[in-house]
N, CA, C and O of each residue as an XYZ file, in Angstrom:
416
protein
N      34.195    -22.018     11.262
C      33.295    -21.311     12.156
C      32.089    -22.193     12.428
O      31.482    -22.731     11.502
N      31.748    -22.338     13.693
C      30.631    -23.182     14.077
C      29.308    -22.452     14.029
O      29.241    -21.253     13.756
N      28.269    -23.197     14.298
C      26.935    -22.623     14.323
C      26.581    -22.235     15.747
O      26.996    -22.896     16.699
N      25.808    -21.152     15.894
C      25.400    -20.667     17.204
C      23.889    -20.525     17.242
O      23.257    -20.224     16.229
N      23.327    -20.738     18.391
C      21.912    -20.528     18.611
C      21.647    -19.024     18.591
O      22.370    -18.259     19.230
N      20.626    -18.600     17.866
C      20.305    -17.173     17.754
C      20.078    -16.559     19.131
O      20.568    -15.462     19.400
N      19.354    -17.238     19.999
C      19.085    -16.692     21.342
C      20.361    -16.515     22.148
O      20.446    -15.603     22.970
N      21.359    -17.372     21.930
C      22.641    -17.221     22.624
C      23.373    -15.962     22.166
O      24.123    -15.358     22.933
N      23.152    -15.573     20.918
C      23.837    -14.397     20.374
C      23.160    -13.105     20.829
O      23.832    -12.179     21.282
N      21.844    -13.039     20.712
C      21.137    -11.790     21.010
C      20.582    -11.730     22.425
O      20.223    -10.652     22.899
N      20.508    -12.845     23.093
C      19.957    -12.858     24.443
C      18.442    -12.818     24.428
O      17.812    -12.934     23.376
N      17.874    -12.655     25.592
C      16.414    -12.585     25.707
C      15.897    -11.266     25.152
O      16.541    -10.227     25.295
N      14.746    -11.313     24.526
C      14.125    -10.113     23.969
C      12.959     -9.730     24.877
O      12.098    -10.555     25.182
N      12.945     -8.458     25.307
C      11.877     -7.983     26.191
C      10.542     -8.014     25.455
O      10.498     -8.042     24.225
N       9.459     -8.007     26.221
C       8.123     -7.994     25.612
C       7.911     -6.745     24.777
O       7.289     -6.808     23.717
N       8.425     -5.597     25.244
C       8.274     -4.344     24.491
C       9.000     -4.435     23.157
O       8.471     -4.041     22.117
N      10.227     -4.963     23.205
C      11.007     -5.081     21.969
C      10.362     -6.093     21.023
O      10.324     -5.873     19.813
N       9.860     -7.193     21.565
C       9.182     -8.200     20.744
C       7.944     -7.593     20.071
O       7.672     -7.869     18.902
N       7.191     -6.761     20.816
C       6.009     -6.101     20.254
C       6.410     -5.133     19.149
O       5.729     -5.038     18.128
N       7.519     -4.411     19.350
C       8.003     -3.467     18.337
C       8.443     -4.220     17.073
O       8.176     -3.778     15.955
N       9.106     -5.340     17.260
C       9.533     -6.157     16.123
C       8.308     -6.647     15.353
O       8.286     -6.604     14.123
N       7.301     -7.108     16.069
C       6.081     -7.597     15.423
C       5.390     -6.470     14.661
O       4.898     -6.678     13.552
N       5.352     -5.263     15.261
C       4.747     -4.112     14.585
C       5.507     -3.777     13.303
O       4.895     -3.473     12.279
N       6.821     -3.830     13.355
C       7.635     -3.559     12.168
C       7.410     -4.613     11.083
O       7.380     -4.295      9.894
N       7.252     -5.869     11.504
C       6.978     -6.934     10.537
C       5.629     -6.707      9.861
O       5.500     -6.897      8.652
N       4.624     -6.300     10.637
C       3.303     -6.021     10.072
C       3.379     -4.855      9.090
O       2.778     -4.899      8.016
N       4.124     -3.807      9.467
C       4.291     -2.651      8.590
C       4.980     -3.052      7.297
O       4.593     -2.599      6.220
N       5.995     -3.893      7.395
C       6.713     -4.348      6.206
C       5.794     -5.155      5.303
O       5.851     -5.019      4.081
N       4.949     -5.993      5.892
C       3.999     -6.772      5.087
C       3.025     -5.842      4.383
O       2.699     -6.052      3.215
N       2.557     -4.811      5.089
C       1.617     -3.858      4.489
C       2.269     -3.132      3.325
O       1.626     -2.886      2.304
N       3.542     -2.789      3.475
C       4.264     -2.114      2.400
C       4.456     -3.028      1.199
O       4.584     -2.549      0.072
N       4.479     -4.326      1.422
C       4.753     -5.272      0.353
C       3.523     -5.581     -0.500
O       3.652     -6.147     -1.586
N       2.345     -5.221     -0.027
C       1.126     -5.501     -0.775
C       1.081     -4.589     -1.997
O       1.243     -3.375     -1.875
N       0.867     -5.156     -3.141
C       0.780     -4.377     -4.371
C      -0.494     -4.755     -5.103
O      -0.683     -5.914     -5.475
N      -1.361     -3.787     -5.308
C      -2.609     -4.003     -6.011
C      -2.626     -3.151     -7.264
O      -2.113     -2.032     -7.265
N      -3.211     -3.670     -8.326
C      -3.527     -2.788     -9.445
C      -4.871     -2.132     -9.101
O      -5.458     -2.439     -8.064
N      -5.353     -1.245     -9.953
C      -6.575     -0.499     -9.611
C      -7.780     -1.421     -9.427
O      -8.590     -1.196     -8.528
N      -7.909     -2.440    -10.250
C      -9.047     -3.357    -10.126
C      -8.985     -4.123     -8.802
O      -9.995     -4.280     -8.116
N      -7.789     -4.597     -8.455
C      -7.634     -5.328     -7.190
C      -7.899     -4.420     -6.002
O      -8.503     -4.839     -5.015
N      -7.447     -3.178     -6.097
C      -7.688     -2.217     -5.027
C      -9.178     -1.963     -4.861
O      -9.682     -1.921     -3.739
N      -9.886     -1.794     -5.975
C     -11.338     -1.585     -5.922
C     -12.028     -2.782     -5.287
O     -12.887     -2.620     -4.420
N     -11.655     -3.986     -5.716
C     -12.271     -5.194     -5.143
C     -11.920     -5.342     -3.658
O     -12.753     -5.763     -2.855
N     -10.695     -4.996     -3.308
C     -10.276     -5.057     -1.901
C     -11.148     -4.148     -1.035
O     -11.435     -4.463      0.120
N     -11.562     -3.022     -1.605
C     -12.428     -2.077     -0.889
C     -13.909     -2.436     -1.058
O     -14.791     -1.692     -0.629
N     -14.164     -3.587     -1.689
C     -15.524     -4.127     -1.867
C     -16.452     -3.145     -2.583
O     -17.557     -2.853     -2.127
N     -15.966     -2.650     -3.715
C     -16.748     -1.734     -4.533
C     -16.812     -2.284     -5.948
O     -15.833     -2.839     -6.448
N     -17.949     -2.133     -6.586
C     -18.095     -2.569     -7.973
C     -17.625     -1.463     -8.907
O     -17.434     -0.318     -8.497
N     -17.441     -1.830    -10.176
C     -17.084     -0.813    -11.169
C     -18.187      0.228    -11.296
O     -17.905      1.414    -11.466
N     -19.416     -0.197    -11.217
C     -20.551      0.728    -11.329
C     -20.527      1.727    -10.171
O     -20.714      2.927    -10.376
N     -20.296      1.227     -8.957
C     -20.253      2.120     -7.786
C     -19.096      3.112     -7.890
O     -19.257      4.294     -7.585
N     -17.939      2.632     -8.317
C     -16.794      3.515     -8.473
C     -17.062      4.542     -9.573
O     -16.720      5.715     -9.427
N     -17.666      4.107    -10.659
C     -17.998      5.020    -11.755
C     -18.907      6.142    -11.267
O     -18.735      7.300    -11.648
N     -19.873      5.794    -10.422
C     -20.765      6.827     -9.862
C     -19.986      7.827     -9.015
O     -20.223      9.031     -9.109
N     -19.063      7.344     -8.192
C     -18.244      8.231     -7.360
C     -17.366      9.145     -8.214
O     -17.162     10.312     -7.880
N     -16.852      8.605     -9.314
C     -15.963      9.369    -10.194
C     -16.722     10.195    -11.229
O     -16.128     10.968    -11.981
N     -18.039     10.019    -11.256
C     -18.894     10.662    -12.259
C     -18.429     10.297    -13.671
O     -18.264     11.157    -14.537
N     -18.228      9.003    -13.869
C     -17.831      8.436    -15.153
C     -18.743      7.261    -15.463
O     -19.630      6.921    -14.680
N     -18.515      6.656    -16.597
C     -19.272      5.455    -16.951
C     -18.529      4.221    -16.447
O     -17.331      4.271    -16.166
N     -19.252      3.129    -16.340
C     -18.640      1.861    -15.940
C     -17.597      1.456    -16.970
O     -16.553      0.914    -16.609
N     -17.865      1.711    -18.251
C     -16.920      1.354    -19.305
C     -15.601      2.116    -19.147
O     -14.533      1.563    -19.411
N     -15.667      3.375    -18.719
C     -14.423      4.140    -18.537
C     -13.634      3.616    -17.345
O     -12.403      3.635    -17.364
N     -14.327      3.147    -16.308
C     -13.639      2.539    -15.167
C     -12.959      1.248    -15.610
O     -11.821      0.978    -15.225
N     -13.650      0.456    -16.413
C     -13.068     -0.780    -16.932
C     -11.815     -0.482    -17.755
O     -10.799     -1.162    -17.614
N     -11.889      0.527    -18.605
C     -10.743      0.903    -19.436
C      -9.587      1.392    -18.568
O      -8.429      1.062    -18.826
N      -9.896      2.163    -17.560
C      -8.875      2.682    -16.650
C      -8.185      1.531    -15.917
O      -6.965      1.537    -15.753
N      -8.962      0.553    -15.482
C      -8.397     -0.594    -14.775
C      -7.538     -1.463    -15.697
O      -6.609     -2.125    -15.235
N      -7.839     -1.462    -16.968
C      -7.082     -2.268    -17.932
C      -5.817     -1.564    -18.415
O      -4.888     -2.213    -18.896
N      -5.782     -0.248    -18.289
C      -4.632      0.524    -18.770
C      -3.411      0.235    -17.909
O      -3.523      0.047    -16.698
N      -2.267      0.202    -18.532
C      -1.031     -0.045    -17.799
C      -0.265      1.211    -17.477
O       0.789      1.149    -16.844
N      -0.780      2.368    -17.906
C      -0.018      3.601    -17.743
C      -0.894      4.767    -17.275
O      -0.880      5.837    -17.882
N      -1.645      4.561    -16.209
C      -2.510      5.616    -15.700
C      -1.692      6.777    -15.145
O      -0.575      6.593    -14.663
N      -2.257      7.951    -15.222
C      -1.643      9.136    -14.646
C      -1.760      9.099    -13.122
O      -2.645      8.448    -12.567
N      -0.870      9.792    -12.477
C      -0.918      9.893    -11.020
C      -2.253     10.490    -10.565
O      -2.798     10.081     -9.540
N      -2.770     11.442    -11.314
C      -4.059     12.050    -10.973
C      -5.186     11.025    -11.027
O      -6.151     11.125    -10.268
N      -5.072     10.041    -11.916
C      -6.074      8.969    -11.996
C      -6.030      8.131    -10.727
O      -7.065      7.835    -10.129
N      -4.818      7.752    -10.322
C      -4.685      6.990     -9.074
C      -5.256      7.781     -7.902
O      -5.982      7.236     -7.071
N      -4.922      9.073     -7.841
C      -5.401      9.907     -6.736
C      -6.930      9.936     -6.696
O      -7.522      9.749     -5.633
N      -7.572     10.168     -7.836
C      -9.034     10.264     -7.847
C      -9.683      8.933     -7.480
O     -10.679      8.912     -6.756
N      -9.134      7.825     -7.967
C      -9.697      6.512     -7.627
C      -9.529      6.243     -6.142
O     -10.482      5.833     -5.479
N      -8.346      6.464     -5.614
C      -8.088      6.188     -4.196
C      -8.954      7.068     -3.313
O      -9.483      6.598     -2.306
N      -9.108      8.330     -3.670
C      -9.980      9.210     -2.882
C     -11.433      8.767     -2.976
O     -12.166      8.860     -1.992
N     -11.867      8.287     -4.142
C     -13.235      7.782     -4.298
C     -13.467      6.519     -3.477
O     -14.595      6.216     -3.087
N     -12.372      5.777     -3.216
C     -12.476      4.570     -2.394
C     -12.347      4.887     -0.901
O     -12.387      3.986     -0.063
N     -12.190      6.178     -0.577
C     -12.147      6.583      0.827
C     -10.751      6.754      1.400
O     -10.598      6.920      2.610
N      -9.728      6.717      0.548
C      -8.362      6.857      1.041
C      -7.720      8.137      0.568
O      -8.388      9.023      0.035
N      -6.429      8.228      0.764
C      -5.643      9.335      0.205
C      -4.324      8.772     -0.302
O      -3.826      7.766      0.202
N      -3.772      9.431     -1.297
C      -2.556      8.959     -1.939
C      -1.347      9.619     -1.304
O      -1.323     10.833     -1.107
N      -0.346      8.816     -0.986
C       0.926      9.329     -0.506
C       2.015      8.844     -1.449
O       2.022      7.687     -1.869
N       2.929      9.741     -1.775
C       4.075      9.350     -2.593
C       5.301      9.342     -1.688
O       5.537     10.275     -0.920
N       6.066      8.274     -1.799
C       7.243      8.122     -0.963
C       8.418      7.732     -1.846
O       8.335      6.797     -2.642
N       9.513      8.467     -1.689
C      10.758      8.098     -2.361
C      11.556      7.234     -1.396
O      11.683      7.569     -0.218
N      12.099      6.114     -1.894
C      12.822      5.182     -1.033
C      14.282      5.129     -1.474
O      14.583      4.855     -2.636
N      15.181      5.394     -0.530
C      16.621      5.351     -0.766
C      17.236      4.495      0.327
O      17.259      4.895      1.491
N      17.729      3.333     -0.033
C      18.330      2.424      0.938
C      17.439      2.311      2.177
O      16.373      1.699      2.106
N      17.845      2.881      3.296
C      17.062      2.798      4.544
C      16.266      4.052      4.834
O      15.790      4.229      5.955
N      16.110      4.927      3.857
C      15.412      6.197      4.070
C      14.154      6.255      3.225
O      14.170      5.913      2.042
N      13.060      6.692      3.844
C      11.784      6.889      3.152
C      11.425      8.355      3.273
O      11.333      8.883      4.381
N      11.219      9.027      2.135
C      10.934     10.458      2.119
C       9.561     10.658      1.507
O       9.328     10.303      0.352
N       8.635     11.239      2.304
C       7.295     11.568      1.776
C       7.438     12.815      0.919
O       7.977     13.830      1.361
N       6.950     12.726     -0.306
C       7.065     13.841     -1.234
C       5.982     14.879     -0.970
O       4.845     14.515     -0.667
N       6.310     16.156     -1.079
C       5.339     17.218     -0.806
C       4.114     17.121     -1.699
O       4.196     16.705     -2.855
N       2.972     17.515     -1.136
C       1.742     17.535     -1.897
C       1.129     16.177     -2.132
O       0.214     16.038     -2.945
N       1.620     15.173     -1.432
C       1.104     13.827     -1.702
C       0.140     13.337     -0.651
O      -0.360     12.217     -0.757
N      -0.136     14.129      0.351
C      -1.095     13.640      1.351
C      -2.155     14.660      1.633
O      -3.044     14.417      2.449
C-alpha cells in the first residue's frame, strides 16, 4: 500500500469546518490541563493568605490542604468557588461525556 497526501484523501476543508476543528482542538487542550490545588490557586493569581481569607481558614490550613493527596470533593468545590469558579463532575465513557447531577 502506497502513501497518499492527506488533502487528496479528505479534499478541501471549508473555513467553517476548519474553524470548528480548531475550536475542538482548543477544547481538547483545555480538557488536558491538570492542576493540583496549589497550581490552580497560582493560576488564578491568588496567594494562600488570600484564599485562606475567602475560605475563612488559616494560611497554614490552606498549605496543608494543598499538600494533601486525598482531598474531599467538598474541599475542591469550596476552593474552586472561592477562586471564582464552579465545580463540574463529568463521567467519561469512550466518546461520551456525562455531566453528573448536582455538580454545577
